[in-house]
Residue, then its C-alpha position, 0 to 999 in steps of 0.5 A: m949204323k944203318t939200321m939205327l939211322n933207319f930207326l931214327f927216321i921211323d921213330a922220328m916220323s912216329l912223332k909227326a902225328a902227335f907233335g904238330w904246330r900246336m904242340l910246338i906252340v905249347f912247348a915254347v909257351l911253357s919254356i918262355t914262361g918258365y924262364t921269365s918267371m923262374g930264370v934259367g931254373g924254368i929251363f930245367y923243368g921244360a927240358v926234362f918234360v919235353i924229353s920225356v914226352i918225345c922219348i915215350q911217343p913212339f911206344t904209343e905208336g908201338a901200341d897201335g902196330l909199330d912193333r908189328f911193322y918193325s917185324t915186316l922189316f925182318l929186324s931182330r928184337k935186339d935191333v928194335v931195343v938198340g934202334r929205340y935207345f939210339f933214338v932216345l940218346v939222340v933226342m936227349a942230346l937235341v933237346t938239351m942243346f936246344y934248351f942250352a941255346m934258348g937259355t943263352v939267346l932269351p937273355l939277349v932278347l930280353g936285354t939282360g946280356l949274354t950269359f952261360e950260367h945255365l951251362p951246369m944246369m944242362f948237365g943236370v937236365y941231361l943226368v935227370a933225363n937219362l935216369i928217368m929214361s933208363v928206368l922207364l924204358p925197360i918197363l915199357f919194353k916188358m909191359g908195353f905202353k898200354k900196360a905201363r901208361p900210368l907209370a910212363q906219365l907219372l914218372p916224369l912229373l913226379t920227378i919234376l915235382v920232387v925236384a921242384l919241392l927240393n928247390i922250394s925247400t932250400n929257398e934257393g934257385i935250382e941253378s944255385n943248388i946244382s952250381e953249389f954241387l958242382g962246386r964241391f968238385d972244384a979240386l978236379p981238373n975242369f975236364a974231369l967232372p963232365l967226363i965222370l958225369t958222362f961215364v955214369c950216364l953211359a953206364i946207367f944207360a947201357a945197364s938199362l939197354a941190357l935189361s931192355i934187350k932181356f925183357y923185350a926178347k921174352r915179351e909176347f905181342 
């Protein structure tokens, strides 16, 4: 656990060079604009984009020597992979909670009243972000950021574009689509669906972790 916490600190510090006040302002403007123009659906796009950008950032630092720095700490490659995955898990959880809080507070600020209608969407955010990172992380560990950079930058954007096109094609808000999908499971106990989604996310993430450990062990720097 101590090793994972150390990685969390180091990877978080690697964000400092890339995420200053300007970037935070950009994220805030995009998020608020997305909400005011698209409702809670705008939160989905903002959250998925922010999660992807933050989770990929330590790999850009790795291209500049962060991986070699890890080796000076006498850490195994498996430790590096597990630590990075722990960092991604924490980022996904924190950003999802932040956007859930934002989706709760903004209606109050805009005078529309307290609402939790975006709660199902936050499950969708976490699931989509989990899928993106589960696919992307093994590729990054296998190829390195410099070679995988085009895919690392395009995959999140393509995913958001596909979701947006699906959203437009149904002529309904994305929150309605998610709520309709979740409504198919009304016969299940209230706690069952969150547990199922959590299990699916963790299973996919665990498979991705095992694949990344295998790839990174064979990679040459």
